[in-house]
Structure formats: C-alpha cells, structure tokens
LUMKE-924706 format. One line per 4 residues: their letters; for each residue z, y, x of N, C-alpha, C. Coordinates in steps of 0.001 Angstrom, whole numbers. Example, Ala and Ser with C-alpha at 12.3 -4.5 7.8 and 13.67 -1.06 7.14 Angstrom:
BEGIN
as> 7800/-5690/13190/7800/-4500/12300/7800/-3300/13200  7080/-2250/12850/7140/-1060/13670/7870/30/12900
***
This chain:
BEGIN
xxxx> 3261/139456/125901/2732/138646/124781/3340/137226/124835  3333/136586/123690/3700/135196/123587/2945/134538/122501  2874/133241/122563/2247/132457/121522/2973/132617/120246  2215/132875/119154/2662/132843/117759/1997/131657/117094
xxxx> 2764/130644/116722/2176/129372/116316/1093/129507/115193  1494/130123/114085/540/130232/112959/-646/131100/113326  -406/132120/114119/-1472/133089/114540/-2529/132293/115318  -2046/131457/116298/-2948/130797/117170/-3745/129706/116404
xxxx> -3086/129055/115504/-3800/128064/114636/-4907/128724/113801  -4645/129934/113386/-5646/130638/112586/-6707/131436/113327  -6618/131333/114641/-7513/132094/115538/-8971/131881/115248  -9770/132941/115107/-11119/132827/114874/-11952/132889/116213
xxxx> -12374/131768/116675/-13108/131682/117893/-14590/131727/117478  -15306/132735/118058/-16748/132864/117640/-17583/131640/117869  -18380/131306/116920/-19420/130262/117066/-20366/130626/118155  -20967/129647/118779/-21929/129888/119905/-23226/129136/119548
xxxx> -24344/129797/119774/-25609/129194/119597/-26416/129233/120907  -26977/128096/121264/-27784/128056/122510/-29001/127266/122346  -30144/127757/122857/-31374/127008/122872/-31484/126450/124390  -32065/125245/124443/-32169/124662/125788/-33417/123833/125874
xxxx> -33859/123647/127078/-35106/122808/127303/-34734/121655/128219  -35740/120822/128641/-35446/119758/129551/-34822/120173/130856  -35038/121410/131287/-34439/121943/132488/-32955/121897/132494  -32336/122080/131371/-30828/122065/131277/-30191/120775/131518
xxxx> -30508/119662/130747/-29959/118376/131026/-30427/117844/132427  -31582/118176/132869/-31976/117744/134205/-31101/118444/135252  -30926/119778/135171/-30031/120434/136127/-28689/119929/136030  -28157/119642/134876/-26795/119010/134702/-26670/117759/135509
xxxx> -27685/116851/135375/-27693/115589/136024/-27792/115783/137558  -28568/116709/137983/-28645/117003/139455/-27341/117621/139976  -26696/118343/139195/-25433/118921/139556/-24308/117905/139690  -24547/116724/139111/-23492/115653/139200/-23887/114631/140302
xxxx> -25062/114904/140968/-25422/114023/142094/-26479/112986/141830  -27013/112945/140589/-28069/111996/140336/-29321/112464/141097  -30157/111542/141472/-31431/111895/142143/-31340/111936/143598  -30196/111530/144225/-30008/111592/145642/-30924/110535/146245
xxxx> -31186/109387/145566/-32114/108440/146043/-33460/108645/145338  -34420/109146/146123/-35722/109495/145496/-36545/108437/144863  -36168/107141/145155/-36894/105991/144546/-36069/105178/143629  -34929/105734/143122/-34081/105097/142170/-34702/105272/140751
xxxx> -35366/104190/140311/-36025/104258/139006/-35063/104411/137814  -33820/104035/137982/-32839/104157/136858/-32399/105568/136673  -32255/106347/137763/-31814/107736/137646/-32949/108773/137413  -34150/108361/137762/-35281/109256/137660/-35449/109877/136253
xxxx> -35362/109158/135169/-35552/109800/133827/-34575/110887/133524  -33415/110945/134189/-32405/111961/133925/-32747/113240/134765  -33568/113117/135747/-33854/114311/136593/-35311/114638/136679  -36116/114142/135685/-37561/114351/135689/-38003/114673/134244
xxxx> -38958/115633/134205/-39353/116133/132857/-40236/115211/132063  -40738/114207/132602/-41477/113179/131847/-40554/112167/131163  -40497/112292/129755/-39656/111362/129005/-38192/111474/129457  -37700/112668/129478/-36328/112989/129964/-35275/112261/129156
xxxx> -34352/111597/129835/-33158/111112/129186/-32020/112129/129417  -31064/112212/128525/-29953/113186/128601/-28705/112332/128893  -27971/112710/129863/-26675/112075/130203/-25753/112245/129029  -25006/111192/128666/-24092/111305/127538/-23055/112354/127556
xxxx> -22658/112735/128856/-21656/113735/128959/-22152/115158/128913  -23486/115350/128716/-24090/116676/128705/-23510/117566/127631  -23131/117097/126514/-22495/117935/125453/-21333/118843/125931  -20599/118357/126977/-19448/119110/127417/-19790/120484/127928
xxxx> -21128/120696/128324/-21490/121934/128828/-22433/122742/127910  -22724/122113/126843/-23696/122693/125868/-22928/123656/124887  -23451/124951/124862/-22842/125946/123896/-21331/126042/123957  -20822/126132/125263/-19439/126309/125420/-18984/127646/124875
xxxx> -17765/127658/124395/-17216/128970/123783/-16693/129984/124797  -16729/129675/125986/-16188/130587/127021/-14672/130490/127120  -14063/131350/127924/-12639/131368/128276/-11990/132190/127161  -11992/131567/125907/-11367/132329/124814/-9884/132553/124944
xxxx> -9163/131769/125705/-7733/131900/125888/-7399/133263/126531  -8405/133768/127324/-8225/135083/127965/-8942/136188/127197  -10064/135907/126655/-10858/136936/125964/-10427/137311/124638  -9677/136463/123900/-9206/136737/122546/-7672/137026/122603
xxxx> -7146/137476/121439/-5732/137811/121325/-4990/136512/120961  -4653/135705/121986/-4052/134427/121835/-2573/134367/122143  -2088/135352/122912/-733/135314/123369/-487/134321/124546  -1491/133673/124994/-1409/132676/126062/-1395/133452/127402
xxxx> -515/132995/128285/-483/133433/129651/-1588/132740/130411  -2852/133282/130306/-4085/132537/130718/-4146/132245/132221  -3439/133117/132999/-3472/132933/134392/-2825/131563/134811  -1957/131001/133966/-1239/129830/134317/-1742/128602/133560
xxxx> -2876/128648/132927/-3366/127499/132242/-4168/126603/133091  -4046/125313/132820/-4814/124286/133524/-5381/123288/132494  -6489/122667/132868/-7169/121646/131967/-6379/120385/132033  -5848/119970/130905/-5032/118773/130857/-5713/117481/130509
xxxx> -6479/117543/129412/-7201/116327/128958/-8516/116718/128315  -9456/115763/128274/-10729/116019/127643/-11124/114780/126960  -11719/114951/125668/-12040/113859/124843/-13467/114141/124247  -14401/113241/124532/-15786/113449/123991/-16150/112235/123112
xxxx> -16518/112579/121887/-16971/111517/120969/-18440/111862/120603  -19317/110907/120811/-20745/111118/120569/-21122/110465/119189  -21662/111336/118399/-22124/110834/117033/-23581/110496/116991  -24384/111253/117803/-25807/111008/117858/-26285/111508/119219
xxxx> -27304/110833/119794/-27769/111305/121133/-28451/112688/121032  -28157/113514/121996/-28833/114845/122052/-30256/114668/122545  -31228/115400/121938/-32561/115339/122481/-32649/116219/123815  -33761/116052/124456/-33957/116785/125752/-34176/118276/125561
xxxx> -34465/118789/124365/-34596/120137/124137/-34268/120413/122626  -33818/121653/122379/-33481/122006/121045/-32571/123276/120953  -32009/123543/119855/-31106/124626/119673/-29816/124063/119020  -28639/124298/119601/-27390/123830/119107/-26459/124923/118774
xxxx> -25543/124592/117854/-24475/125567/117510/-23133/124856/117724  -22134/125553/118229/-20872/124925/118403/-19811/125762/117703  -18876/125080/117028/-17798/125708/116268/-16503/125167/116910  -15646/126082/117389/-14385/125758/118056/-13198/126248/117262
xxxx> -12171/125471/117164/-10921/125832/116491/-9744/125260/117251  -8609/125915/117127/-7401/125314/117600/-6764/124418/116481  -6500/123140/116904/-6030/122140/115903/-4520/121821/115992  -3922/122206/117183/-2494/121908/117319/-1979/122691/118535
xxxx> -709/123139/118462/-4/123759/119548/1370/123062/119644  1666/122514/120805/2869/121843/121070/3766/122547/122053  4982/122906/121573/5938/123566/122493/6726/122547/123187  6558/122522/124552/7354/121511/125328/8735/122018/125687
xxxx> 9025/123303/125442/10367/123796/125652/10355/124860/126734  11470/125712/126839/11500/126691/127897/11272/126105/129267  10440/126742/130061/10178/126292/131394/9362/124985/131472  8912/124466/130401/8141/123195/130376/6757/123408/129943
xxxx> 6384/124581/129489/5028/124919/129015/4736/124456/127654  3450/124603/127300/2933/124308/125976/1581/123652/126086  1246/122839/125114/-42/122269/125001/-857/122919/123851  -1990/123404/124152/-2909/123933/123081/-4099/123018/123008
xxxx> -4325/122343/121803/-5345/121442/121580/-6438/122083/120802  -7659/122074/121250/-8726/122751/120597/-9880/121683/120365  -10623/121892/119276/-11691/120940/118962/-12952/121778/118822  -14073/121165/119398/-15413/121778/119244/-16426/120854/118617
xxxx> -17067/121258/117549/-18108/120475/116967/-19437/120994/117418  -20348/120145/117863/-21602/120541/118352/-22729/119936/117444  -23464/120888/116772/-24483/120439/115835/-25873/120958/116188  -26870/120270/115716/-28244/120770/115819/-28363/121940/114833
xxxx> -28973/123029/115262/-29011/124229/114377/-29922/123997/113157  -31051/123332/113359/-31982/123226/112280/-31564/122211/111213  -31089/121065/111632/-30822/119978/110667/-29314/119862/110366  -28475/120476/111199/-27067/120283/111016/-26476/119016/111543
xxxx> -27253/118182/112110/-26866/116855/112629/-25714/117098/113629  -24653/116317/113464/-23519/116400/114435/-23799/115542/115633  -23833/116216/116807/-24106/115447/118098/-22783/115005/118694  -21747/115827/118707/-20527/115512/119454/-19371/116260/118930
xxxx> -18144/115642/119044/-16876/116253/118820/-16166/116202/120114  -15729/117399/120636/-15087/117552/121908/-13741/118129/121713  -12691/117366/122177/-11269/117776/122014/-10757/118117/123393  -10137/119222/123593/-9626/119647/124843/-8177/120013/124720
xxxx> -7339/119497/125660/-5947/119809/125691/-5744/120739/126933  -5253/121915/126658/-4999/122914/127731/-3494/123011/127892  -3088/122766/129180/-1661/122902/129493/-1353/124348/129985  -597/124976/129107/-248/126404/129285/1183/126485/129971
xxxx> 1186/126528/131289/2360/126358/132076/3424/127444/131863  2948/128609/131390/3821/129805/131250/4237/130104/129819  3999/129153/128894/4199/129511/127459/5174/128645/126710  5973/127808/127402/6909/126980/126698/8062/127834/126189
xxxx> 8657/127347/125086/9771/127973/124459/9427/129119/123547  8217/129118/122981/7723/130117/122073/8256/129922/120621  8961/128722/120330/9485/128527/119046/8639/127799/118062  7739/127082/118511/6808/126326/117588/7542/125192/116985
xxxx> 7040/124598/115932/7736/123426/115266/7661/122215/116230  8621/121373/116093/8674/120235/117001/7495/119236/116794  6911/118921/117883/5721/118039/117816/5819/117127/119098  5501/115941/118894/5425/115044/120135/4011/115071/120694
xxxx> 3902/115189/122001/2641/115100/122699/2004/113658/122491  698/113606/122307/76/112313/122168/316/111441/123385  533/110112/123170/741/109167/124286/-571/108957/125051  -500/108914/126328/-1756/108620/127072/-2223/107142/126915
xxxx> -3514/106939/127120/-4064/105512/126975/-3416/104712/128138  -2840/103588/127824/-2319/102758/128869/-3467/101885/129568  -3442/101874/130889/-4415/101090/131589/-3948/99652/131746  -4929/98695/131771/-4472/97293/131995/-3817/97144/133323
xxxx> -2956/96140/133477/-2169/95888/134776/-2960/94917/135657  -4073/94347/135152/-4831/93447/135972/-5794/94173/136981  -6341/93520/137932/-7235/94024/138830/-8528/94559/138074  -9014/95730/138502/-10202/96236/137741/-11348/95193/137703
xxxx> -12032/95196/136588/-13174/94337/136405/-14407/94786/137204  -14464/96088/137489/-15560/96643/138245/-15121/97864/138912  -15847/98233/139979/-15546/99454/140697/-16895/100067/141089  -17035/101474/140904/-18198/102153/141261/-17826/103303/142112
xxxx> -18458/103374/143325/-18198/104473/144200/-19453/105474/144149  -19149/106742/143898/-20214/107747/143880/-19809/108878/144769  -20740/109331/145616/-20436/110356/146651/-20743/111766/145990  -19845/112653/146093/-20188/113992/145685/-20764/114792/146822
xxxx> -21688/115671/146581/-22316/116419/147673/-21421/117626/148041  -21472/118065/149262/-20673/119238/149665/-20907/120478/148873  -22109/120714/148379/-22476/121881/147554/-22384/121660/146039  -21803/120512/145630/-21770/120202/144221/-21155/121245/143297
xxxx> -20030/121840/143695/-19394/122752/142858/-20216/124026/142654  -21069/124395/143640/-21868/125578/143616/-23003/125371/142622  -23448/124116/142522/-24485/123774/141513/-23836/123677/140132  -22749/122904/140042/-22142/122602/138776/-21733/123855/138042
xxxx> -21231/124801/138736/-20714/126031/138058/-21824/126736/137277  -23068/126565/137659/-24199/127200/136894/-24495/126610/135559  -23805/125448/135234/-23959/124874/133943/-23214/125717/132842  -22045/126125/133310/-21263/126835/132219/-20055/127621/132755
xxxx> -19395/127126/133896/-18164/127635/134337/-18343/128304/135661  -18334/129701/135647/-18606/130504/136825/-17234/130885/137522  -16150/130174/137224/-14877/130523/137874/-15088/130557/139423  -14699/131648/140029/-14856/131735/141540/-14017/130757/142352
xxxx> -12965/130115/141644/-12204/129126/142285/-13033/128015/142864  -14228/127790/142334/-15165/126725/142750/-16203/127178/143733  -16107/128471/144127/-17136/128968/145051/-16598/129769/146216  -15633/130541/145955/-15045/131547/146941/-13887/130981/147735
xxxx> -13996/130715/149017/-12883/130146/149753/-11645/130996/149787  -11865/132333/149697/-10663/133244/149707/-9897/133057/148388  -10540/133004/147282/-9932/132796/145970/-9248/131458/145918  -9972/130451/146432/-9360/129103/146426/-8067/129087/147227
xxxx> -8082/129726/148385/-6884/129728/149219/-5761/130440/148564  -6015/131566/147808/-5018/132345/147101/-4420/131505/145987  -5250/130527/145449/-4698/129655/144404/-4005/128388/144969  -3906/128293/146298/-3183/127246/146899/-3988/126054/147334
xxxx> -5307/126219/147446/-6215/125128/147887/-6797/125515/149226  -7086/124639/150053/-7622/124931/151429/-9084/125373/151333  -9805/124948/150267/-11184/125321/150082/-11522/125157/148588  -12699/125624/148091/-13005/125541/146718/-12996/124091/146252
xxxx> -12525/123935/144969/-12416/122547/144415/-13568/122380/143410  -13766/121054/143111/-14769/120630/142191/-14226/120892/140807  -15027/121240/139777/-14651/121384/138398/-14097/120084/137870  -13076/120125/137020/-12566/118857/136419/-13684/118177/135604
xxxx> -14394/119002/134899/-15485/118395/134052/-16668/117856/134922  -16779/118279/136196/-17702/117625/137005/-17204/116226/137447  -15974/116103/137761/-15336/114809/137992/-15454/113975/136798  -15237/114459/135631/-15405/113790/134312/-16864/113245/134199
xxxx> -17868/114071/134607/-19247/113654/134516/-19594/112573/135509  -19021/112698/136753/-19278/111591/137784/-18713/110328/137248  -17456/110269/136657/-16998/108943/136082/-17759/108506/134922  -18357/109473/134117/-19182/109087/133051/-20465/108426/133585
xxxx> -21011/108929/134625/-22153/108354/135258/-21853/106939/135763  -20614/106749/136345/-20239/105483/136817/-20216/104406/135732  -19740/104852/134553/-19611/103936/133390/-21018/103616/132880  -21856/104676/132801/-23214/104492/132314/-23981/103532/133275
xxxx> -23764/103693/134528/-24469/102845/135545/-23931/101391/135546  -22636/101218/135498/-22033/99938/135629/-22077/99074/134385  -21906/99628/133240/-21748/98948/132042/-22801/99111/130996  -23628/100169/131147/-24632/100499/130056/-26055/100318/130617
xxxx> -26186/99931/131843/-27578/99792/132395/-28454/101141/132281  -27729/102217/132436/-28349/103586/132313/-28936/103855/130902  -28428/103121/129894/-28907/103433/128525/-27904/104342/127863  -28237/105713/127703/-27209/106593/127123/-26912/106269/125650
xxxx> -27810/105537/124999/-27577/105199/123556/-26394/104246/123312  -25965/103570/124416/-24811/102686/124340/-23508/103314/124506  -23484/104567/124946/-22246/105298/125358/-21786/106071/124169  -20557/105732/123709/-20041/106301/122406/-18908/107286/122541
xxxx> -18046/107201/123558/-17007/108124/123720/-16373/107967/125150  -15633/109046/125436/-14987/109059/126750/-13831/110110/126722  -12654/109662/127169/-11484/110538/127189/-10690/110352/128429  -10148/111375/128998/-9439/111317/130305/-8322/112309/130320
xxxx> -7324/112030/131251/-6335/112986/131656/-6556/113453/133071  -6671/114714/133321/-6855/115209/134654/-5599/115161/135459  -5622/114660/136728/-4381/114453/137445/-4412/115106/138836  -5550/115341/139420/-5661/115993/140735/-7092/116514/141005
xxxx> -7219/117594/141776/-8587/118087/142058/-9351/117267/143111  -10621/117376/143028/-11588/116773/144005/-12145/117886/144884  -12383/117575/146125/-13040/118561/147014/-14453/118076/147187  -15476/119001/147029/-16856/118568/147099/-17167/117871/148511
xxxx> -17879/116819/148390/-18106/115996/149510/-17342/114720/149588  -16273/114590/148746/-15458/113450/148727/-16141/112311/147848  -15711/111133/148025/-16251/109950/147292/-15238/109632/146098  -15851/109618/144935/-15056/109279/143709/-15202/107789/143349
xxxx> -14221/107083/143344/-14214/105682/143009/-13704/105483/141575  -14526/105064/140634/-14104/104818/139309/-13794/103311/139153  -12500/103047/138775/-12057/101699/138606/-12115/101410/137118  -12714/100295/136733/-13111/100073/135372/-12599/98674/134854
xxxx> -11998/98707/133684/-11576/97564/132948/-12348/97478/131640  -12927/96327/131245/-13643/96213/129984/-12946/95179/129096  -12671/95612/127867/-12189/94665/126877/-12984/94814/125609  -14058/94120/125485/-15006/94253/124372/-15703/95599/124481
xxxx> -15588/96395/123381/-16282/97667/123442/-15432/98721/124015  -14141/98451/124298/-13245/99407/124893/-13259/99327/126419  -13438/100455/127025/-13472/100564/128456/-12250/101429/128928  -11463/100904/129799/-10285/101668/130404/-10756/101960/131815
xxxx> -10336/103212/132248/-10783/103547/133624/-9902/104567/134188  -9969/104719/135585/-9344/105822/136235/-10280/106090/137424  -10069/107326/138027/-10873/107634/139163/-9958/108120/140340  -10341/107693/141477/-9532/108107/142676/-10489/108604/143807
xxxx> -10016/109514/144587/-10737/109914/145795/-10445/108978/146869  -11459/108376/147474/-11261/107294/148498/-10640/107918/149768  -11104/109096/150170/-10711/109654/151412/-9229/110040/151467  -8672/110430/150342/-7223/110769/150302/-6375/109746/149478
xxxx> -7085/108781/148907/-6419/107682/148167/-5419/108410/147042  -6030/109319/146249/-5302/109952/145198/-6095/109887/143946  -5340/109602/142848/-5922/109454/141477/-6277/110830/140995  -7463/111119/140584/-7923/112450/140135/-8194/112384/138608
xxxx> -8580/111312/138031/-8674/111087/136579/-7786/109899/136208  -7000/110040/135169/-6051/108907/134809/-6156/108639/133299  -5652/107503/132931/-5527/107067/131537/-6871/107204/130807  -7968/106892/131447/-9227/107042/130863/-9555/105909/129833
xxxx> -10250/106306/128780/-10678/105393/127713/-12051/105721/127265  -12959/104775/127166/-14335/105030/126697/-14664/103830/125757  -15687/104105/124911/-16224/103049/124049/-17756/102947/124351  -18162/101724/124472/-19724/101544/124603/-20053/100484/123627
xx> -21409/100413/123286/-21887/99349/122498/-22090/98098/123295  -21933/96982/122592/-22138/95641/123274/-23526/95571/123778
***
C-alpha cells in the first residue's frame, strides 16, 4: 500500500462520543504527577471531587479517535509513524463531567520526498454533545517515516515557532514518577511500548518510555503553575514539537519565555540534558 493524496484527504474517520465524570479529569491529573504533595492547596482541586478543576490539557485525551492510521484504509506504513507535533487551542473550559463528541479529519498531507517521509496533519474538534459548544481544536502532525515519495502535490512544511535567544524568564522543574507511563496509558493510549520492557527493547529503548502527550501535559502543568496561578481559565493554547522521549522517573525542566500573552517554551530532561519538547508556543490571558 501507499498513500494516495486525494483518498487520504477524503478519509472518513468515525466520530467518537464519550461520557465522563469527575473521575476522568482527576485521574488524568494524577497520571501527570499532580497530588504528590498532599497539602498543596493549588493542586488539590485538580485531584479531588469537591469543586473539581479540569487541567487545560485534558481535551487531548477526551474522545480520542484511536489509531486510525492503522485501523482504516489509509495507505500509511503505520509501523513507522511517530508523533511529530501537537497543537491544542481551547475555546471554552471543559466542565468536570459531561458527554463530548469529537470529529477528526485529515487536513493536509505533505510529501517530503523519497526516503524523507511524509507529514499527515489531522484536526480534531471536541464539542459538548448536548449544546454543541466547541471546547477545543486539536491539530496533530504525524511523521510517516516510510511514506515519502508517494507523489503528492508540493507543499512546504510549516515553520516551527522560533524561541527567544535570551535567558528564559522562568524555569519549572517537575519530577515524573517511575510508574507514570503505566498510569497515563489508561487515559487513552494502551500502546505496550509504554509498559512492556521487552517491546520497548525491541523498539530500541532500554526500558518503556513516557507518552509524548504525557510530556506535553507535564509542560502544560508547568505553564499553568508558573504563569497562570493554577487558573485554567487563563490558559488559551499550547503547541509543541516532540524531539526526544522521556523515561518515567526523570525530571522535566520547562524553560519559559513570556512576551505579553505569548509564551515560548521548551522542555528538557535534567538527568540527560536533552531537549524533549521544542519550539513550544502557548497563549495565556493577562
């Protein structure tokens, strides 16, 4: 099989409907490491059922469409795909319980050339089922390493957000727990790469790695803590490029630059001094 440009753009990805209660955003927050300090009054509302607050990055795991690149007739060599970039735009805060519907479509396919892979850009709209209110727009770039040269029309890949050259305005260190991947996978992504040492080793890793979207969530927590005073209503958007995996138990340092409502950031693992999220851009309310 191979990618057929027009066919992939016209792909019908089934809509997904999910009902959730306070347990779901609470578990999501716990799976990202919130609640480690039992007397932290700022984090308690995200991990406790009384007046529950929802982390602004929770929409990334709500009503996910599954691994459609493998499950549908896409022509994608799904064994060789990796998560390239993720962009979350928040239109309205999600309540602590409700029923949501998500609609996903492929919005662009970029042929990087033979041996260079392809980029498949998909977009997911997350709405309240009853009112139709739009909660979030989530855009994902998937790097399909085995699919370059399929003959798509010439397209330039989007330029990454440029980080400031000055010293970061703030730094936030958050420790990941050794079992974090085992918890996080129960949100939506049951890929055994994040649980089974034998499968991780076969994929070239010494042990199971943390989900990219878990690293995304940890840096989202860092921005929420550092710049928003744990007020999720001030958090408007967040976009990153994934650059390296994290091993559960490592410390993620989010380096932050603020220019008005625009926040630039990157994340590195302190223990290995390696950048794991790059070219990050977020928006927050003043």
